[in-house]
N, C-alpha and C positions, 0 to 999 in steps of 0.2 A: 784873235788877237787878246780880248780880255780873259779869256778862258787861260792862255799858256800865261801871261802875266801872275794870274792867280797861282797857277801851278808852279810856276817858279818861286812865286813869295813862299810858298808852301815848301818848298825846296829849300830855298836857303835859310827860310827861320830853322828850318830844322837841322841843316849843316852847322848852323851857327850855335845850335842848343845842343848839339852833340860835341863839339869841340870844347863849349864851355863845361858841361858834363865830363869830359876826359880832363879838362885841366883842374874842375874840383877832385876828382877822382885820383888826380895823380898827387895831388898836395895831402893825399892820405897813406899813400904808400897800398902794397899788395894785401887786399883784407882777404880774411879765412872766415867763413859761414859756421865755424863750430856752436855748437848749439847755447854754450855759454857765452859766446861773445855776441849773439844775435841783437839784447838789447843796444849796446853799448856803438855797436856799427851802424844801426837803424839810428842812435842818436848823433853820431857823428857827422851821417848823411845828409841826415834834418837839419842841421846845424850849421852844415857849409854852405855859405853863400854863393859861393860859384855851381853847387849841387842844386841847389833851389833856381836859384836864374835859369841855369840850362834847363830845368824842368820847364819852368815857366814860359820857356821861349820856346822850347820844342814843341808843348802843349797849343801854345798861342798858333802855329801855323798850319793846325789842325783847322781852324776857322776857314784859313784860306782854301786847304784842300776840300772841303766840306763843299764850301760855294763851287769850286771848280767841279766836283763830283755831281753836283744838282745840274750841271750845262753841256756834261760830256759824257761820253761811254769810258765806263772805267780800262776797258780794253785799249782806250788811246790814253788816257792821262797816266795812268801807272808807268809806263815807261818811260813818262821825263821824271818820274820820283827817281829812277835809278841814276839821273844824273846826279844824285846827290854823293852815291860812290865816287862819282870823278871830283865833284870839290873837295870830299874828306880826302880823296888819296892825296892831292896837292895841297891844301891845310895843312893837313899831316905833316909832310914832307917841310914845307916852307913855315910854319907855325910852331910847330911840337919836333922837328928836329929827326922825325921819324925815317927810317931808311927804307927807298924803295926799289924793292927788284925789276930787273927788264920783265920778268914773267906777269910782276902786278902793272907794268905798264901797259904791256900787252894787252892784257883783260879789260883795260880801262880803254882801249881803242876800240876792242869788240863791242864793249856798252855805248861806246860814242855812236858806231855805227849803226848799232840795233834803234839806238833812239832816233837817229839821221832817217833811216827807213820809215819809221813808225810814224813820227812826224809829215813826211811827205804823201801817208796815204790818207 
């Protein structure tokens, strides 16, 4: 059970990190990678507290993930990581106001079904 908690902690920190990154990047508006703009874009990204915070949160989840991987097979642990897709799906709708289609919802059900099958193995 401890291993599953580690995997879930890694997943949750990854989700929070991604949401924080999205929030920070949304503040900047659409970016383009024209060669002359790259230095200013890097500076804007590096000085945005939400982007920096999101990266720190996201990377911190790696510690939980590495400890979990030291305990179980990757083929067991990795499907749980796909739960991040489901959490991002709902958080994007609820927190960011993103539009959710029926096809995306069906995809989430398929992912959940797969994770349940792996967890029972």
